[in-house]
Backbone bond lengths (Angstrom), bond angles and torsions (degrees), N, CA, C in turn:
res aa  C-N    CA-C-N  psi(-1)  N-CA   C-N-CA  omega(-1)  CA-C   N-CA-C  phi
1 M - - - 1.445 - - 1.517 108.40 -
2 L 1.325 115.21 141.19 1.449 122.40 177.76 1.519 107.55 -127.66
3 Q 1.333 116.02 115.76 1.458 119.88 -178.88 1.525 108.52 -85.10
4 V 1.339 116.54 125.32 1.458 121.76 -179.39 1.521 109.45 -134.78
5 D 1.340 115.15 155.13 1.457 118.49 175.77 1.531 108.82 -81.78
6 Q 1.310 116.21 -176.25 1.463 119.29 -176.25 1.523 112.72 -100.34
7 A 1.328 115.94 33.07 1.462 119.47 174.29 1.526 108.61 -61.35
8 P 1.326 117.65 145.13 1.468 119.97 -178.82 1.527 113.51 -52.49
9 A 1.311 117.51 -35.49 1.466 119.98 179.93 1.528 111.75 -66.29
10 H 1.326 117.23 -24.24 1.460 120.45 -178.99 1.520 113.20 -91.44
11 T 1.329 116.59 -18.75 1.464 119.97 -176.40 1.525 112.63 -107.85
12 S 1.294 117.10 3.70 1.467 121.47 -177.77 1.528 111.34 -61.08
13 S 1.301 115.44 140.68 1.475 119.15 177.52 1.532 110.13 -72.04
14 A 1.331 116.72 -10.36 1.465 120.03 177.95 1.531 112.00 -75.79
15 I 1.314 116.65 -15.29 1.465 119.25 179.36 1.519 109.22 -73.61
16 R 1.290 114.91 130.35 1.468 121.18 176.39 1.527 107.24 -112.85
17 W 1.339 115.83 96.23 1.454 120.39 -179.64 1.521 109.29 -70.74
18 Q 1.309 116.37 137.63 1.458 120.26 174.39 1.525 108.18 -63.46
19 E 1.305 117.73 153.64 1.464 120.09 -174.47 1.522 113.29 -63.85
20 F 1.324 118.09 -22.28 1.465 119.90 -179.76 1.537 112.37 -90.50
21 I 1.329 117.86 -0.04 1.462 122.01 177.20 1.521 109.11 -107.09
22 I 1.320 115.76 123.49 1.462 121.23 177.88 1.529 107.35 -112.18
23 P 1.341 117.50 110.25 1.464 118.20 179.94 1.525 111.33 -73.33
24 L 1.311 115.72 133.73 1.456 122.58 176.77 1.526 106.02 -116.33
25 F 1.322 116.61 106.68 1.463 121.20 -174.25 1.521 111.04 -85.12
26 Q 1.333 115.69 129.91 1.457 121.48 175.01 1.521 108.91 -70.33
27 P 1.318 117.32 154.89 1.464 119.39 171.99 1.537 109.57 -59.73
28 A 1.316 116.82 157.89 1.466 121.58 -175.13 1.523 112.32 -56.14
29 S 1.305 117.87 -40.93 1.461 120.70 178.96 1.518 108.08 -127.88
30 A 1.328 115.83 99.38 1.462 119.82 -176.64 1.527 110.78 -143.41
31 P 1.345 117.67 67.60 1.464 119.03 -178.85 1.525 113.57 -61.46
32 E 1.330 116.90 -24.86 1.466 119.28 -179.92 1.529 112.02 -67.67
33 L 1.342 117.08 -17.85 1.459 120.45 178.80 1.524 112.32 -87.86
34 N 1.326 116.77 -8.70 1.452 121.34 -179.64 1.523 108.24 -111.47
35 P 1.327 118.78 107.07 1.468 121.25 -173.56 1.528 113.93 -55.57
36 I 1.317 119.22 -33.94 1.466 120.14 -178.04 1.524 110.78 -65.73
37 E 1.324 117.82 -28.14 1.469 120.52 178.74 1.526 110.80 -63.68
38 R 1.315 117.33 -35.08 1.470 119.92 177.31 1.523 110.96 -66.68
39 L 1.327 116.03 -37.48 1.465 119.69 177.25 1.529 110.29 -65.84
40 W 1.343 117.60 -43.67 1.469 120.07 179.13 1.521 110.43 -60.03
41 Q 1.315 117.61 -39.00 1.472 119.95 178.67 1.526 110.84 -62.10
42 L 1.324 116.93 -41.92 1.460 120.38 179.08 1.524 111.77 -65.25
43 L 1.330 116.16 -37.04 1.462 119.83 -179.02 1.525 112.44 -75.94
44 K 1.318 116.77 -40.40 1.467 119.67 -174.59 1.524 113.31 -72.41
45 K 1.306 116.59 -34.51 1.466 119.95 -173.78 1.533 113.02 -54.95
46 P 1.345 120.16 -52.37 1.467 118.50 -178.87 1.522 113.99 -76.72
47 L 1.336 118.15 -9.05 1.461 120.89 -174.78 1.523 114.27 -106.34
48 K 1.315 118.10 -8.45 1.464 119.67 -173.57 1.530 112.14 -81.41
49 N 1.322 114.36 164.79 1.470 123.75 176.02 1.526 113.46 60.49
50 Q 1.311 116.40 37.98 1.452 120.34 175.82 1.525 108.76 -100.10
51 L 1.324 116.16 133.35 1.455 122.00 178.47 1.520 109.49 -113.00
52 F 1.317 115.75 145.20 1.456 121.07 -179.61 1.516 108.74 -127.31
53 S 1.313 116.23 132.00 1.468 121.46 -175.50 1.520 112.98 -79.33
54 S 1.329 117.62 -18.15 1.462 119.97 -179.45 1.527 109.29 -154.58
55 L 1.322 114.61 168.87 1.454 120.21 177.23 1.534 110.73 -63.77
56 Q 1.307 116.51 -35.85 1.463 120.64 179.29 1.537 111.03 -63.53
57 T 1.319 116.98 -45.23 1.470 118.57 178.98 1.528 111.21 -67.91
58 L 1.330 116.39 -30.50 1.464 119.72 175.34 1.526 109.67 -63.67
59 C 1.328 117.07 -45.07 1.474 120.67 -179.21 1.523 111.04 -63.86
60 V 1.315 117.59 -40.13 1.464 120.72 175.71 1.523 109.16 -64.39
61 G 1.335 115.60 -39.84 1.461 120.67 179.34 1.517 112.94 -62.70
62 V 1.337 116.63 -32.87 1.468 120.26 179.27 1.527 110.00 -61.27
63 A 1.314 116.61 -44.85 1.468 120.06 179.80 1.527 110.43 -62.35
64 R 1.337 116.19 -40.98 1.469 119.59 178.93 1.527 111.33 -65.50
65 R 1.347 116.08 -41.96 1.466 119.47 179.57 1.525 110.78 -64.89
66 R 1.318 116.30 -39.45 1.460 119.56 178.59 1.533 109.89 -60.51
67 H 1.320 115.83 -42.84 1.467 120.59 177.44 1.541 110.40 -64.29
68 R 1.325 116.56 -41.87 1.473 121.11 -179.92 1.526 110.59 -64.92
69 I 1.329 116.77 -39.98 1.468 120.33 177.79 1.519 109.80 -62.13
70 Q 1.328 117.08 -41.49 1.464 120.14 177.73 1.525 110.64 -62.02
71 E 1.335 116.80 -40.69 1.469 120.03 177.51 1.531 110.80 -61.42
72 I 1.332 116.60 -41.54 1.473 120.83 179.57 1.529 109.72 -62.60
73 F 1.340 116.76 -45.70 1.471 120.02 178.22 1.521 111.15 -61.23
74 D 1.335 116.87 -42.85 1.462 119.89 179.32 1.524 111.10 -60.76
75 Q 1.335 116.16 -39.54 1.462 120.68 178.06 1.523 111.34 -65.43
76 L 1.325 116.73 -39.10 1.467 120.39 178.22 1.520 110.95 -62.26
77 I 1.320 116.13 -40.09 1.457 120.15 179.65 1.527 110.11 -63.72
78 L 1.332 116.46 -41.02 1.463 119.94 179.07 1.519 111.71 -66.45
79 E 1.325 116.94 -38.53 1.456 120.46 -178.51 1.518 109.98 -73.45
């Protein structure tokens, strides 16, 4: 079995699956089936909805976000 998403390239009738490969198509919208989507949710939650008054504060914010992302990764490793 080969689990694939429903991208047009994966669902094309032009694909000729070998007889020993059984495609298992994910539902059209199923982020819970893609492990990286869970990681993105963990990363985005504490970082979203931030506003910056200038380019300078944005650049300072980048360094802080990078540090915060590292903290999130460190916490994931501990958990």
